[in-house]
N, CA, C and O atoms as CSV, one atom per row, in Angstrom:
chain,resi,resn,atom,element,x,y,z
A,1,MET,N,N,0.693,-1.071,-0.168
A,1,MET,CA,C,0.016,0.038,-0.050
A,1,MET,C,C,0.954,1.087,0.069
A,1,MET,O,O,1.893,0.885,0.839
A,2,GLU,N,N,0.899,2.173,-0.536
A,2,GLU,CA,C,1.323,3.452,-1.128
A,2,GLU,C,C,1.192,4.372,0.382
A,2,GLU,O,O,0.063,4.429,0.869
A,3,GLU,N,N,2.019,4.889,0.913
A,3,GLU,CA,C,1.983,5.618,1.991
A,3,GLU,C,C,2.015,7.050,1.496
A,3,GLU,O,O,2.789,7.570,0.692
A,4,GLN,N,N,0.679,7.725,2.367
A,4,GLN,CA,C,0.658,8.996,1.605
A,4,GLN,C,C,1.338,10.115,3.152
A,4,GLN,O,O,1.374,9.736,4.322
A,5,SER,N,N,1.736,11.325,2.684
A,5,SER,CA,C,2.124,12.085,3.488
A,5,SER,C,C,1.213,12.696,4.340
A,5,SER,O,O,0.365,13.269,3.656
A,6,LEU,N,N,1.019,12.823,5.486
A,6,LEU,CA,C,0.326,13.292,6.631
A,6,LEU,C,C,-0.552,14.294,6.282
A,6,LEU,O,O,-1.737,14.064,6.525
A,7,ASN,N,N,-0.212,15.574,5.663
A,7,ASN,CA,C,-0.890,16.397,4.851
A,7,ASN,C,C,-1.696,16.232,3.889
A,7,ASN,O,O,-2.872,16.584,3.981
A,8,LYS,N,N,-1.237,15.720,2.904
A,8,LYS,CA,C,-1.850,15.173,1.644
A,8,LYS,C,C,-2.907,14.451,1.407
A,8,LYS,O,O,-2.868,13.286,1.803
A,9,VAL,N,N,-3.850,14.823,0.867
A,9,VAL,CA,C,-5.233,13.865,0.632
A,9,VAL,C,C,-5.429,13.586,-0.812
A,9,VAL,O,O,-4.816,14.212,-1.676
A,10,ARG,N,N,-6.448,12.466,-1.125
A,10,ARG,CA,C,-6.194,12.120,-2.496
A,10,ARG,C,C,-7.897,12.313,-2.694
A,10,ARG,O,O,-8.669,12.004,-1.786
A,11,VAL,N,N,-8.384,12.889,-4.060
A,11,VAL,CA,C,-9.663,13.062,-4.136
A,11,VAL,C,C,-9.879,12.474,-6.009
A,11,VAL,O,O,-9.093,12.776,-6.907
A,12,LYS,N,N,-11.075,11.648,-6.170
A,12,LYS,CA,C,-11.185,11.696,-7.351
A,12,LYS,C,C,-12.384,12.398,-7.959
A,12,LYS,O,O,-13.493,12.146,-7.488
A,13,VAL,N,N,-12.234,13.450,-9.191
A,13,VAL,CA,C,-13.391,14.137,-9.528
A,13,VAL,C,C,-13.401,13.789,-11.222
A,13,VAL,O,O,-12.373,13.596,-11.871
A,14,GLU,N,N,-14.616,13.757,-11.711
A,14,GLU,CA,C,-14.865,13.771,-13.213
A,14,GLU,C,C,-14.464,15.399,-13.849
A,14,GLU,O,O,-15.085,16.460,-13.785
A,15,THR,N,N,-13.543,15.144,-14.282
A,15,THR,CA,C,-12.875,16.607,-15.217
A,15,THR,C,C,-13.280,16.495,-16.700
A,15,THR,O,O,-13.455,15.480,-17.374
A,16,VAL,N,N,-13.411,18.118,-17.122
A,16,VAL,CA,C,-13.602,17.992,-18.784
A,16,VAL,C,C,-12.578,18.611,-19.224
A,16,VAL,O,O,-12.262,19.785,-19.035
A,17,LEU,N,N,-11.928,17.616,-19.961
A,17,LEU,CA,C,-10.328,17.721,-20.745
A,17,LEU,C,C,-10.624,17.560,-22.049
A,17,LEU,O,O,-11.576,16.897,-22.460
A,18,GLY,N,N,-9.618,18.311,-22.913
A,18,GLY,CA,C,-9.575,17.772,-24.385
A,18,GLY,C,C,-9.202,19.355,-25.129
A,18,GLY,O,O,-8.559,19.354,-26.179
A,19,GLU,N,N,-9.614,20.565,-24.556
A,19,GLU,CA,C,-9.443,21.590,-25.099
A,19,GLU,C,C,-7.814,22.004,-24.513
A,19,GLU,O,O,-7.614,22.134,-23.306
A,20,GLU,N,N,-6.958,22.145,-25.307
A,20,GLU,CA,C,-5.721,22.053,-25.020
A,20,GLU,C,C,-5.408,23.325,-24.435
A,20,GLU,O,O,-4.649,23.345,-23.465
A,21,ASN,N,N,-5.897,24.407,-24.898
A,21,ASN,CA,C,-5.220,25.925,-24.348
A,21,ASN,C,C,-5.999,25.912,-22.726
A,21,ASN,O,O,-5.477,26.443,-21.746
A,22,MET,N,N,-7.054,25.345,-22.704
A,22,MET,CA,C,-7.731,25.290,-21.247
A,22,MET,C,C,-7.043,24.288,-20.295
A,22,MET,O,O,-6.467,24.440,-19.218
A,23,ASP,N,N,-7.273,23.328,-20.981
A,23,ASP,CA,C,-5.973,22.211,-20.309
A,23,ASP,C,C,-4.601,22.963,-19.551
A,23,ASP,O,O,-4.237,22.938,-18.375
A,24,SER,N,N,-3.957,23.708,-20.888
A,24,SER,CA,C,-2.868,24.005,-20.319
A,24,SER,C,C,-3.049,25.112,-18.935
A,24,SER,O,O,-2.224,25.131,-18.023
A,25,LEU,N,N,-4.106,25.883,-18.969
A,25,LEU,CA,C,-4.329,26.663,-17.740
A,25,LEU,C,C,-4.646,26.340,-16.824
A,25,LEU,O,O,-4.242,27.012,-15.875
A,26,PHE,N,N,-5.594,25.079,-16.496
A,26,PHE,CA,C,-5.893,24.201,-15.783
A,26,PHE,C,C,-4.792,23.473,-14.709
A,26,PHE,O,O,-4.714,23.485,-13.481
A,27,PHE,N,N,-3.940,22.803,-15.832
A,27,PHE,CA,C,-2.588,22.268,-14.991
A,27,PHE,C,C,-1.694,23.174,-14.784
A,27,PHE,O,O,-0.885,22.938,-13.887
A,28,SER,N,N,-1.608,24.127,-15.345
A,28,SER,CA,C,-0.706,25.591,-14.421
A,28,SER,C,C,-1.160,25.636,-13.179
A,28,SER,O,O,-0.358,25.514,-12.253
A,29,TYR,N,N,-2.715,25.846,-12.900
A,29,TYR,CA,C,-3.357,25.951,-11.639
A,29,TYR,C,C,-2.894,25.125,-10.675
A,29,TYR,O,O,-2.629,25.482,-9.527
A,30,LEU,N,N,-2.768,23.817,-11.191
A,30,LEU,CA,C,-2.361,22.820,-10.193
A,30,LEU,C,C,-0.897,22.839,-9.589
A,30,LEU,O,O,-0.565,22.817,-8.404
A,31,ASP,N,N,-0.017,22.890,-10.872
A,31,ASP,CA,C,1.475,23.460,-10.322
A,31,ASP,C,C,1.465,24.743,-9.684
A,31,ASP,O,O,2.495,24.737,-9.010
A,32,GLU,N,N,1.101,25.431,-9.577
A,32,GLU,CA,C,1.302,26.684,-9.032
A,32,GLU,C,C,0.936,26.112,-7.445
A,32,GLU,O,O,1.693,26.288,-6.490
A,33,TYR,N,N,-0.317,25.429,-7.369
A,33,TYR,CA,C,-0.548,25.192,-6.091
A,33,TYR,C,C,-0.282,23.792,-5.349
A,33,TYR,O,O,-0.835,23.274,-4.378
A,34,SER,N,N,0.848,23.347,-6.233
A,34,SER,CA,C,1.085,21.863,-6.032
A,34,SER,C,C,0.199,20.835,-5.554
A,34,SER,O,O,0.183,20.226,-4.485
A,35,ILE,N,N,-0.590,20.767,-6.649
A,35,ILE,CA,C,-1.752,19.481,-6.492
A,35,ILE,C,C,-1.101,18.709,-7.664
A,35,ILE,O,O,-0.797,19.142,-8.776
A,36,GLU,N,N,-0.949,17.367,-7.118
A,36,GLU,CA,C,-0.426,16.797,-8.373
A,36,GLU,C,C,-1.813,15.784,-9.054
A,36,GLU,O,O,-2.725,15.394,-8.324
A,37,HIS,N,N,-1.764,15.534,-10.248
A,37,HIS,CA,C,-3.053,14.842,-10.755
A,37,HIS,C,C,-2.607,13.818,-11.740
A,37,HIS,O,O,-1.556,13.819,-12.379
A,38,LYS,N,N,-3.671,12.853,-11.764
A,38,LYS,CA,C,-3.132,11.545,-12.599
A,38,LYS,C,C,-4.595,11.486,-13.117
A,38,LYS,O,O,-5.573,11.490,-12.370
A,39,ILE,N,N,-4.647,11.430,-14.530
A,39,ILE,CA,C,-5.914,10.746,-15.339
A,39,ILE,C,C,-6.176,9.275,-15.033
A,39,ILE,O,O,-5.181,8.631,-15.365
A,40,THR,N,N,-6.885,8.697,-14.657
A,40,THR,CA,C,-7.357,7.329,-14.253
A,40,THR,C,C,-8.094,6.955,-15.660
A,40,THR,O,O,-8.282,7.759,-16.573
A,41,GLU,N,N,-8.412,5.810,-15.662
A,41,GLU,CA,C,-9.181,4.964,-16.905
A,41,GLU,C,C,-10.683,5.208,-16.352
A,41,GLU,O,O,-11.662,5.072,-17.085
A,42,ASP,N,N,-10.741,5.445,-15.489
A,42,ASP,CA,C,-12.437,5.279,-15.029
A,42,ASP,C,C,-13.045,6.901,-15.899
A,42,ASP,O,O,-12.426,7.910,-16.236
A,43,VAL,N,N,-14.248,6.581,-16.000
A,43,VAL,CA,C,-14.784,7.485,-16.584
A,43,VAL,C,C,-16.174,7.829,-15.679
A,43,VAL,O,O,-16.911,6.964,-15.206
A,44,GLY,N,N,-16.363,9.294,-15.545
A,44,GLY,CA,C,-17.823,9.786,-14.739
A,44,GLY,C,C,-19.400,9.462,-15.635
A,44,GLY,O,O,-19.780,8.963,-16.695
A,45,GLU,N,N,-19.850,9.993,-14.641
A,45,GLU,CA,C,-21.201,9.541,-15.069
A,45,GLU,C,C,-21.675,10.657,-16.652
A,45,GLU,O,O,-22.494,10.396,-17.533
A,46,SER,N,N,-20.730,11.961,-16.485
A,46,SER,CA,C,-20.916,12.598,-17.894
A,46,SER,C,C,-20.227,12.194,-18.887
A,46,SER,O,O,-20.550,12.830,-19.891
A,47,GLY,N,N,-19.256,11.271,-19.131
A,47,GLY,CA,C,-18.517,10.417,-19.828
A,47,GLY,C,C,-17.315,11.282,-19.932
A,47,GLY,O,O,-16.726,11.121,-21.001
A,48,PHE,N,N,-16.659,12.352,-18.952
A,48,PHE,CA,C,-15.626,12.534,-18.861
A,48,PHE,C,C,-14.529,11.851,-18.277
A,48,PHE,O,O,-14.902,10.781,-17.796
A,49,PRO,N,N,-13.132,12.100,-18.119
A,49,PRO,CA,C,-12.552,11.171,-17.274
A,49,PRO,C,C,-12.208,11.422,-15.483
A,49,PRO,O,O,-11.777,12.460,-14.981
A,50,MET,N,N,-12.432,10.576,-15.012
A,50,MET,CA,C,-12.039,10.461,-13.515
A,50,MET,C,C,-10.443,11.027,-13.267
A,50,MET,O,O,-9.536,10.289,-13.652
A,51,VAL,N,N,-10.140,12.159,-12.710
A,51,VAL,CA,C,-8.844,12.867,-12.284
A,51,VAL,C,C,-8.532,12.428,-10.783
A,51,VAL,O,O,-9.258,12.754,-9.843
A,52,GLU,N,N,-7.764,11.914,-10.695
A,52,GLU,CA,C,-7.215,11.608,-9.114
A,52,GLU,C,C,-6.568,12.977,-8.804
A,52,GLU,O,O,-5.696,13.268,-9.621
A,53,TYR,N,N,-6.779,13.916,-7.805
A,53,TYR,CA,C,-5.760,14.820,-7.719
A,53,TYR,C,C,-5.423,14.823,-6.204
A,53,TYR,O,O,-6.334,14.528,-5.430
A,54,THR,N,N,-4.001,15.178,-5.632
A,54,THR,CA,C,-3.527,14.974,-4.531
A,54,THR,C,C,-2.765,16.197,-4.034
A,54,THR,O,O,-1.766,16.587,-4.639
A,55,GLY,N,N,-3.203,16.783,-2.983
A,55,GLY,CA,C,-2.286,17.886,-2.523
A,55,GLY,C,C,-3.039,17.912,-0.913
A,55,GLY,O,O,-3.775,17.102,-0.351
A,56,GLY,N,N,-2.527,19.116,-0.531
A,56,GLY,CA,C,-2.991,19.707,0.812
A,56,GLY,C,C,-4.653,20.045,0.919
A,56,GLY,O,O,-5.364,20.306,-0.052
A,57,PRO,N,N,-5.128,19.972,2.418
A,57,PRO,CA,C,-6.354,20.183,2.152
A,57,PRO,C,C,-6.904,21.170,2.035
A,57,PRO,O,O,-8.115,21.085,1.829
A,58,VAL,N,N,-6.381,22.326,2.099
A,58,VAL,CA,C,-6.691,23.796,1.601
A,58,VAL,C,C,-6.463,24.139,0.524
A,58,VAL,O,O,-7.201,25.001,0.048
A,59,ALA,N,N,-5.212,23.535,-0.392
A,59,ALA,CA,C,-5.394,23.421,-1.862
A,59,ALA,C,C,-6.338,22.662,-2.571
A,59,ALA,O,O,-6.645,23.238,-3.615
A,60,LEU,N,N,-6.957,21.520,-2.397
A,60,LEU,CA,C,-8.020,20.746,-2.926
A,60,LEU,C,C,-9.296,21.303,-2.548
A,60,LEU,O,O,-10.213,21.017,-3.317
A,61,THR,N,N,-9.600,22.065,-1.502
A,61,THR,CA,C,-10.864,22.474,-0.946
A,61,THR,C,C,-10.761,23.564,-1.905
A,61,THR,O,O,-11.670,23.453,-2.728
A,62,ASN,N,N,-9.753,24.937,-2.213
A,62,ASN,CA,C,-10.104,25.944,-3.009
A,62,ASN,C,C,-9.945,25.473,-4.508
A,62,ASN,O,O,-10.224,26.329,-5.348
A,63,MET,N,N,-9.596,24.416,-4.898
A,63,MET,CA,C,-9.592,23.918,-6.421
A,63,MET,C,C,-10.866,23.471,-6.399
A,63,MET,O,O,-11.494,23.883,-7.374
A,64,LEU,N,N,-11.769,22.487,-5.346
A,64,LEU,CA,C,-12.822,22.352,-5.823
A,64,LEU,C,C,-13.683,23.221,-6.019
A,64,LEU,O,O,-14.518,23.036,-6.905
A,65,MET,N,N,-13.696,24.389,-5.240
A,65,MET,CA,C,-14.609,25.866,-5.254
A,65,MET,C,C,-14.391,26.430,-6.238
A,65,MET,O,O,-15.384,26.706,-6.910
A,66,GLU,N,N,-13.083,26.837,-6.750
A,66,GLU,CA,C,-12.747,27.725,-7.770
A,66,GLU,C,C,-12.738,26.973,-9.042
A,66,GLU,O,O,-13.043,27.713,-9.977
A,67,LYS,N,N,-12.513,25.862,-9.367
A,67,LYS,CA,C,-12.592,25.200,-10.720
A,67,LYS,C,C,-13.821,24.632,-11.056
A,67,LYS,O,O,-14.304,24.713,-12.185
A,68,PHE,N,N,-14.514,23.874,-9.809
A,68,PHE,CA,C,-15.668,22.932,-10.114
A,68,PHE,C,C,-16.963,23.409,-9.316
A,68,PHE,O,O,-17.882,22.664,-8.977
A,69,GLY,N,N,-16.878,24.801,-9.071
A,69,GLY,CA,C,-17.959,25.462,-8.578
A,69,GLY,C,C,-18.734,24.722,-7.227
A,69,GLY,O,O,-19.937,24.853,-7.000
A,70,MET,N,N,-17.954,24.060,-6.531
A,70,MET,CA,C,-18.524,23.358,-5.482
A,70,MET,C,C,-18.558,24.485,-3.982
A,70,MET,O,O,-17.741,25.385,-3.788
A,71,ASP,N,N,-19.312,24.252,-3.388
A,71,ASP,CA,C,-19.570,25.267,-2.087
A,71,ASP,C,C,-18.761,23.924,-1.054
A,71,ASP,O,O,-18.495,22.744,-1.284
A,72,LYS,N,N,-18.539,24.969,0.317
A,72,LYS,CA,C,-17.831,24.013,1.484
A,72,LYS,C,C,-19.035,22.429,1.796
A,72,LYS,O,O,-18.564,21.362,2.190
A,73,GLN,N,N,-20.105,22.566,1.602
A,73,GLN,CA,C,-20.907,22.017,2.106
A,73,GLN,C,C,-20.829,20.919,0.927
A,73,GLN,O,O,-20.517,19.769,1.237
A,74,ASP,N,N,-21.052,21.180,-0.163
A,74,ASP,CA,C,-20.804,20.094,-1.125
A,74,ASP,C,C,-19.449,18.993,-0.929
A,74,ASP,O,O,-19.400,17.771,-1.071
A,75,ILE,N,N,-18.634,19.769,-0.631
A,75,ILE,CA,C,-16.746,19.307,-0.561
A,75,ILE,C,C,-17.145,18.331,0.671
A,75,ILE,O,O,-17.073,17.133,0.397
A,76,ASN,N,N,-17.550,18.660,1.975
A,76,ASN,CA,C,-17.795,17.998,3.117
A,76,ASN,C,C,-18.641,16.929,2.799
A,76,ASN,O,O,-18.548,16.041,3.648
A,77,GLN,N,N,-19.430,16.675,1.903
A,77,GLN,CA,C,-20.534,15.631,2.051
A,77,GLN,C,C,-19.851,14.752,0.790
A,77,GLN,O,O,-20.061,13.541,0.857
A,78,ILE,N,N,-19.233,15.124,-0.099
A,78,ILE,CA,C,-18.814,14.080,-1.188
A,78,ILE,C,C,-17.359,13.688,-1.431
A,78,ILE,O,O,-16.894,12.880,-2.235
A,79,TYR,N,N,-16.636,14.629,-0.344
A,79,TYR,CA,C,-15.255,14.369,-0.117
A,79,TYR,C,C,-14.843,14.501,1.379
A,79,TYR,O,O,-13.843,15.173,1.632
A,80,PRO,N,N,-15.500,13.942,2.332
A,80,PRO,CA,C,-15.180,13.910,3.685
A,80,PRO,C,C,-13.639,13.516,3.926
A,80,PRO,O,O,-13.255,13.720,5.078
A,81,GLU,N,N,-12.789,13.038,3.124
A,81,GLU,CA,C,-11.498,12.813,3.934
A,81,GLU,C,C,-10.602,13.820,3.797
A,81,GLU,O,O,-9.438,13.757,4.194
A,82,ILE,N,N,-11.332,15.182,2.994
A,82,ILE,CA,C,-10.526,16.347,2.820
A,82,ILE,C,C,-10.501,16.743,4.465
A,82,ILE,O,O,-9.397,16.748,5.011
A,83,ASN,N,N,-11.574,17.041,5.178
A,83,ASN,CA,C,-11.413,17.419,6.307
A,83,ASN,C,C,-11.212,16.360,7.532
A,83,ASN,O,O,-11.654,16.686,8.633
A,84,GLU,N,N,-10.589,15.159,7.382
A,84,GLU,CA,C,-10.236,14.062,8.159
A,84,GLU,C,C,-9.269,14.176,9.250
A,84,GLU,O,O,-8.976,13.186,9.921
């Protein structure tokens, strides 16, 4: 089993990818906030790839709010591991 750093969390989120310019901006955002990403073979309900994001709880929460339009209540309900 892979060991996680104490302050890092992993979440999987369905992510719209495929527009080169937008993807580049998004990946630059991830790099800026030290969020690692891995595109998985899984596909979400809308047909877009599931991406596994690994980072600190604050960075992941901010990403989910800023880039995915979630509020804190949604995040706490869908991704309780962020606040554990």
